C-alpha positions in Angstrom: 125.5 87.8 115.8 127.6 90.8 114.8 125.9 94.2 114.8 126.3 94.6 111.1 124.7 91.2 110.4 121.8 92.1 112.8 121.3 95.4 110.9 121.3 93.6 107.6 118.6 91.2 108.8 116.6 94.2 110.2 116.9 96.0 106.9 115.6 93.0 105.0 112.7 92.3 107.3 111.5 95.9 107.8 111.9 96.9 104.1 110.2 93.9 102.7 107.4 94.5 105.3 107.1 98.1 104.1 106.9 97.0 100.5 104.3 94.4 101.3 101.9 97.1 102.5 101.0 97.5 98.8 99.3 94.1 99.0 96.4 95.8 100.7 95.9 98.0 97.6 96.3 94.9 95.5 93.5 93.1 97.5 91.4 96.2 97.2 91.8 96.3 93.4 90.9 92.6 93.0 87.9 92.9 95.3 86.4 96.0 93.5 87.8 95.1 90.0 88.8 98.8 89.9 91.9 100.9 90.6 90.0 104.2 91.1 90.9 104.6 94.8 94.5 103.5 94.4 97.5 105.8 93.5 99.7 104.6 90.6 102.7 106.8 90.8 104.0 105.5 94.2 104.3 102.0 92.6 106.1 103.3 89.6 108.5 105.6 91.4 109.3 103.0 94.1 110.0 100.5 91.3 112.5 102.9 89.7 114.0 103.5 93.1 114.4 99.8 93.7 116.1 99.2 90.4 118.5 102.0 91.0 119.5 100.7 94.4 119.7 97.2 93.0 122.3 98.3 90.5 124.2 100.1 93.2 124.1 97.0 95.3 125.4 94.9 92.5 128.3 97.3 91.9 129.2 97.3 95.6 128.6 93.5 95.9 126.2 94.3 98.8 123.9 91.3 99.2 121.5 93.1 101.5 120.9 95.9 99.0 120.6 93.4 96.2 118.1 91.1 98.0 115.9 93.8 99.4 115.6 95.8 96.1 115.2 92.7 94.0 112.2 91.7 96.1 110.9 95.3 96.1 111.2 95.6 92.3 109.3 92.4 91.9 106.5 93.4 94.3 106.2 96.9 92.6 106.1 95.3 89.2 103.2 93.0 90.4 101.3 96.0 91.7 101.9 97.9 88.4 100.6 94.9 86.4 97.4 94.6 88.4 96.9 98.4 88.3 97.2 98.4 84.5 94.8 95.5 84.4 92.1 97.1 86.5 92.4 100.8 85.6 90.1 102.5 83.2 92.7 105.2 82.3 95.0 102.8 80.4 96.3 105.5 78.1 97.7 107.7 80.8 99.1 104.8 82.8 100.8 103.4 79.7 102.3 106.8 78.9 103.7 107.2 82.4 105.1 103.6 82.4 106.8 104.2 79.0 108.2 107.5 80.3 109.6 105.6 83.3 111.0 103.0 81.1 112.7 105.6 78.9 114.2 107.2 82.1 115.4 103.8 83.2 117.0 103.0 79.9 118.7 106.4 79.8 120.0 106.0 83.3 121.4 102.5 82.4 123.0 103.9 79.3 124.7 106.7 81.2 125.9 104.7 84.2 126.9 101.5 82.4 128.2 102.7 79.0 129.2 106.4 79.2 130.7 106.4 82.6 134.0 104.6 83.2 133.8 101.8 85.7 135.2 102.5 89.1 134.7 104.9 92.0 133.3 107.7 89.8 130.6 105.4 88.5 129.7 104.2 92.0 129.6 107.6 93.5 127.5 109.2 90.8 125.0 106.3 91.0 124.9 106.5 94.7 124.3 110.2 94.7 121.5 109.8 92.1 119.8 107.1 94.1 120.2 109.1 97.3 118.5 112.2 95.8 115.7 110.1 94.4 115.1 108.5 97.8 115.1 111.9 99.5 112.6 113.2 97.1 110.3 110.2 97.7 110.5 110.7 101.5 109.8 114.5 101.2 107.0 114.3 98.6 104.2 113.7 101.1 105.0 116.9 103.0 102.3 118.8 101.1 99.8 116.1 102.3 101.0 116.5 105.9 100.4 120.3 105.7 96.9 119.6 104.5 96.3 117.1 107.3 97.4 119.8 109.9 95.0 122.2 108.4 92.1 119.7 108.2 93.0 118.0 111.5 92.0 114.7 109.9 94.5 111.8 109.8 92.2 109.3 108.0 94.4 109.4 104.9 97.5 108.3 106.9 98.3 104.7 107.5 99.7 104.1 111.0 101.1 100.7 110.0 103.0 102.2 107.0 104.2 105.0 109.3 105.7 102.5 111.7 107.2 100.4 108.9 108.7 103.5 107.3 110.3 104.5 110.6 111.8 101.1 111.3 113.0 100.8 107.7 114.6 104.2 107.6 116.2 103.8 111.0 117.7 100.4 110.2 119.1 101.6 106.8 120.5 104.7 108.5 122.4 102.6 111.0 123.4 100.1 108.3 124.9 102.9 106.2 126.6 104.4 109.2 128.2 101.0 110.0 129.5 100.7 106.4 130.5 104.4 106.3 128.4 104.7 103.2 126.7 108.1 103.3 124.8 107.4 100.1 122.8 104.8 102.1 122.7 106.6 105.5 121.9 110.2 104.6 118.8 109.7 102.3 117.1 107.6 105.0 117.3 110.3 107.7 114.3 112.3 106.1 112.3 109.0 106.4 112.9 109.0 110.1 111.9 112.7 110.4 108.7 112.4 108.3 107.7 109.3 110.2 108.0 111.0 113.5 105.9 113.9 112.2 103.2 111.4 111.2 103.3 109.8 114.6 102.9 113.2 116.2 99.9 114.0 113.9 98.3 110.7 114.8 98.7 111.6 118.5 97.6 115.2 118.0 94.5 114.6 115.9 93.5 111.1 117.1 90.4 112.5 118.8 89.1 113.7 115.5 89.1 110.2 114.1 87.6 108.7 117.3 84.8 111.3 117.4 85.9 112.9 120.6 86.2 116.7 121.1 89.0 118.0 118.9 92.1 119.8 120.0 92.5 123.4 119.1 93.9 123.8 115.5 97.6 124.4 114.9 98.2 127.7 113.1 101.0 127.4 110.6 
Protein backbone atom coordinates (compact mmCIF):
# COMPACT_ATOMS: atom_id res chain seq x y z
CA UNK A 1 0.00 0.00 0.00
CA UNK A 2 1.40 3.38 -0.98
CA UNK A 3 1.98 5.88 1.81
CA UNK A 4 -0.57 8.35 0.41
CA UNK A 5 -3.21 5.61 0.26
CA UNK A 6 -2.35 4.62 3.83
CA UNK A 7 -2.74 8.25 4.95
CA UNK A 8 -6.05 8.49 3.11
CA UNK A 9 -7.38 5.45 5.00
CA UNK A 10 -6.05 6.86 8.29
CA UNK A 11 -7.76 10.21 7.65
CA UNK A 12 -11.07 8.49 6.95
CA UNK A 13 -10.94 6.16 9.97
CA UNK A 14 -9.70 8.71 12.53
CA UNK A 15 -11.90 11.59 11.36
CA UNK A 16 -15.09 9.53 11.22
CA UNK A 17 -14.17 8.20 14.66
CA UNK A 18 -13.78 11.76 15.96
CA UNK A 19 -17.11 12.82 14.47
CA UNK A 20 -18.75 9.76 16.01
CA UNK A 21 -17.92 10.94 19.52
CA UNK A 22 -21.05 13.08 19.23
CA UNK A 23 -23.08 9.86 19.43
CA UNK A 24 -22.46 9.92 23.20
CA UNK A 25 -24.23 13.30 23.38
CA UNK A 26 -27.00 11.94 21.20
CA UNK A 27 -27.43 8.97 23.56
CA UNK A 28 -27.46 11.34 26.52
CA UNK A 29 -30.18 13.50 24.95
CA UNK A 30 -32.35 10.51 24.12
CA UNK A 31 -31.97 9.04 27.60
CA UNK A 32 -32.76 12.28 29.45
CA UNK A 33 -35.19 13.66 26.84
CA UNK A 34 -33.32 16.92 27.28
CA UNK A 35 -30.47 18.84 25.67
CA UNK A 36 -29.65 20.96 28.72
CA UNK A 37 -26.17 19.50 29.31
CA UNK A 38 -25.13 19.39 25.65
CA UNK A 39 -23.56 22.25 23.68
CA UNK A 40 -25.20 23.12 20.36
CA UNK A 41 -22.68 25.41 18.64
CA UNK A 42 -19.99 22.72 18.16
CA UNK A 43 -22.48 20.69 16.10
CA UNK A 44 -23.43 23.70 14.01
CA UNK A 45 -19.92 25.03 13.38
CA UNK A 46 -18.56 21.55 12.62
CA UNK A 47 -21.35 21.03 10.09
CA UNK A 48 -20.45 24.31 8.36
CA UNK A 49 -16.80 23.28 8.39
CA UNK A 50 -17.65 19.90 6.87
CA UNK A 51 -19.70 21.48 4.09
CA UNK A 52 -16.91 23.93 3.25
CA UNK A 53 -14.30 21.17 3.01
CA UNK A 54 -16.77 19.00 1.09
CA UNK A 55 -17.03 21.69 -1.57
CA UNK A 56 -13.24 22.08 -1.59
CA UNK A 57 -12.88 18.32 -2.05
CA UNK A 58 -15.35 18.33 -4.94
CA UNK A 59 -13.45 21.13 -6.69
CA UNK A 60 -10.16 19.27 -6.20
CA UNK A 61 -11.70 15.87 -7.06
CA UNK A 62 -10.27 14.54 -3.78
CA UNK A 63 -12.26 11.46 -2.81
CA UNK A 64 -10.87 11.38 0.74
CA UNK A 65 -12.03 14.91 1.51
CA UNK A 66 -15.40 14.29 -0.09
CA UNK A 67 -16.11 11.03 1.75
CA UNK A 68 -14.97 12.20 5.17
CA UNK A 69 -16.83 15.49 5.09
CA UNK A 70 -19.96 14.00 3.59
CA UNK A 71 -20.13 11.55 6.50
CA UNK A 72 -19.28 14.36 8.93
CA UNK A 73 -21.99 16.67 7.59
CA UNK A 74 -24.57 13.88 7.82
CA UNK A 75 -23.61 13.07 11.42
CA UNK A 76 -23.63 16.72 12.49
CA UNK A 77 -27.02 17.21 10.82
CA UNK A 78 -28.30 14.22 12.81
CA UNK A 79 -27.01 15.72 16.06
CA UNK A 80 -28.56 19.09 15.18
CA UNK A 81 -31.92 17.47 14.44
CA UNK A 82 -32.04 15.67 17.78
CA UNK A 83 -30.84 18.75 19.65
CA UNK A 84 -33.61 20.83 18.09
CA UNK A 85 -36.08 18.11 19.04
CA UNK A 86 -35.08 17.93 22.70
CA UNK A 87 -34.10 21.52 23.52
CA UNK A 88 -36.43 23.85 25.40
CA UNK A 89 -34.79 26.92 23.87
CA UNK A 90 -36.06 26.35 20.35
CA UNK A 91 -36.21 30.05 19.44
CA UNK A 92 -32.50 30.65 20.06
CA UNK A 93 -31.48 27.40 18.36
CA UNK A 94 -33.66 28.17 15.35
CA UNK A 95 -32.16 31.66 15.06
CA UNK A 96 -28.61 30.28 15.19
CA UNK A 97 -29.44 27.62 12.61
CA UNK A 98 -31.01 30.15 10.26
CA UNK A 99 -27.98 32.43 10.65
CA UNK A 100 -25.68 29.52 9.79
CA UNK A 101 -27.85 28.75 6.79
CA UNK A 102 -27.60 32.36 5.62
CA UNK A 103 -23.80 32.25 5.98
CA UNK A 104 -23.73 29.00 4.02
CA UNK A 105 -25.89 30.41 1.22
CA UNK A 106 -23.80 33.58 1.10
CA UNK A 107 -20.62 31.54 0.89
CA UNK A 108 -22.01 29.34 -1.86
CA UNK A 109 -23.12 32.41 -3.82
CA UNK A 110 -19.69 34.02 -3.52
CA UNK A 111 -17.56 30.97 -4.33
CA UNK A 112 -19.83 29.45 -6.99
CA UNK A 113 -21.33 32.45 -8.76
CA UNK A 114 -19.24 35.56 -8.15
CA UNK A 115 -15.78 34.01 -8.34
CA UNK A 116 -14.55 32.71 -11.70
CA UNK A 117 -13.85 29.00 -11.76
CA UNK A 118 -10.23 28.02 -11.55
CA UNK A 119 -7.23 28.44 -9.28
CA UNK A 120 -8.49 31.67 -7.68
CA UNK A 121 -11.75 30.02 -6.67
CA UNK A 122 -9.95 27.00 -5.22
CA UNK A 123 -7.33 29.02 -3.35
CA UNK A 124 -9.84 31.42 -1.78
CA UNK A 125 -12.10 28.55 -0.71
CA UNK A 126 -9.12 26.65 0.69
CA UNK A 127 -7.97 29.70 2.65
CA UNK A 128 -11.46 30.28 4.06
CA UNK A 129 -11.82 26.65 5.12
CA UNK A 130 -8.33 26.71 6.66
CA UNK A 131 -9.03 29.82 8.73
CA UNK A 132 -12.34 28.37 9.92
CA UNK A 133 -10.66 25.11 10.93
CA UNK A 134 -7.91 26.95 12.80
CA UNK A 135 -10.49 28.99 14.69
CA UNK A 136 -12.29 25.80 15.70
CA UNK A 137 -9.09 24.23 17.01
CA UNK A 138 -8.11 27.38 18.92
CA UNK A 139 -11.56 28.16 20.35
CA UNK A 140 -11.17 25.83 23.40
CA UNK A 141 -8.02 27.66 24.58
CA UNK A 142 -10.05 29.75 27.02
CA UNK A 143 -11.39 26.55 28.57
CA UNK A 144 -7.85 25.17 28.83
CA UNK A 145 -6.75 28.27 30.75
CA UNK A 146 -9.65 27.76 33.15
CA UNK A 147 -8.70 24.10 33.58
CA UNK A 148 -5.15 25.13 34.49
CA UNK A 149 -6.50 27.56 37.06
CA UNK A 150 -8.97 25.09 38.57
CA UNK A 151 -6.69 22.04 38.20
CA UNK A 152 -9.76 20.04 37.19
CA UNK A 153 -9.82 18.04 33.94
CA UNK A 154 -13.29 16.54 34.36
CA UNK A 155 -14.66 18.66 31.53
CA UNK A 156 -12.07 17.22 29.11
CA UNK A 157 -12.67 14.03 27.14
CA UNK A 158 -9.54 11.90 26.89
CA UNK A 159 -10.97 9.79 24.04
CA UNK A 160 -11.81 12.95 22.06
CA UNK A 161 -8.33 14.31 22.76
CA UNK A 162 -6.69 11.17 21.36
CA UNK A 163 -9.06 11.14 18.38
CA UNK A 164 -8.31 14.80 17.64
CA UNK A 165 -4.56 14.19 17.84
CA UNK A 166 -4.69 11.20 15.47
CA UNK A 167 -7.02 13.03 13.08
CA UNK A 168 -4.95 16.22 12.99
CA UNK A 169 -1.71 14.30 12.53
CA UNK A 170 -3.06 12.18 9.68
CA UNK A 171 -4.48 15.23 7.85
CA UNK A 172 -1.24 17.17 8.35
CA UNK A 173 0.77 14.35 6.77
CA UNK A 174 -1.85 13.91 4.05
CA UNK A 175 -1.68 17.60 3.14
CA UNK A 176 2.12 17.45 3.21
CA UNK A 177 2.13 14.54 0.78
CA UNK A 178 -0.19 16.42 -1.57
CA UNK A 179 1.73 19.67 -1.08
CA UNK A 180 -1.62 21.22 -0.18
CA UNK A 181 -0.93 23.70 2.60
CA UNK A 182 -4.62 24.53 2.95
CA UNK A 183 -5.06 20.99 4.30
CA UNK A 184 -1.77 20.71 6.17
CA UNK A 185 -1.41 24.03 8.02
CA UNK A 186 -4.83 24.29 9.75
CA UNK A 187 -4.41 20.85 11.30
CA UNK A 188 -1.16 21.71 13.06
CA UNK A 189 -3.01 23.66 15.82
CA UNK A 190 -5.07 20.50 16.38
CA UNK A 191 -1.89 18.58 17.14
CA UNK A 192 -0.63 21.31 19.47
CA UNK A 193 -3.89 21.70 21.43
CA UNK A 194 -4.23 17.91 21.72
CA UNK A 195 -0.74 17.64 23.22
CA UNK A 196 -1.65 20.43 25.65
CA UNK A 197 -4.73 18.45 26.71
CA UNK A 198 -2.67 15.28 27.18
CA UNK A 199 -0.25 17.24 29.38
CA UNK A 200 -3.17 18.59 31.43
CA UNK A 201 -4.53 15.07 31.90
CA UNK A 202 -1.11 13.93 33.13
CA UNK A 203 -0.53 17.02 35.25
CA UNK A 204 -3.90 17.11 37.02
CA UNK A 205 -4.94 13.44 36.95
CA UNK A 206 -4.46 13.19 40.70
CA UNK A 207 -7.21 15.78 41.25
CA UNK A 208 -9.71 13.58 39.46
CA UNK A 209 -8.55 10.42 41.23
CA UNK A 210 -8.77 12.03 44.66
CA UNK A 211 -5.04 11.86 45.33
CA UNK A 212 -2.98 14.78 46.69
CA UNK A 213 -2.89 17.47 44.04
CA UNK A 214 0.19 18.90 42.44
CA UNK A 215 1.18 22.46 43.17
CA UNK A 216 -0.75 24.90 40.99
CA UNK A 217 0.76 26.30 37.84
CA UNK A 218 0.98 30.08 37.88
CA UNK A 219 0.23 31.70 34.53
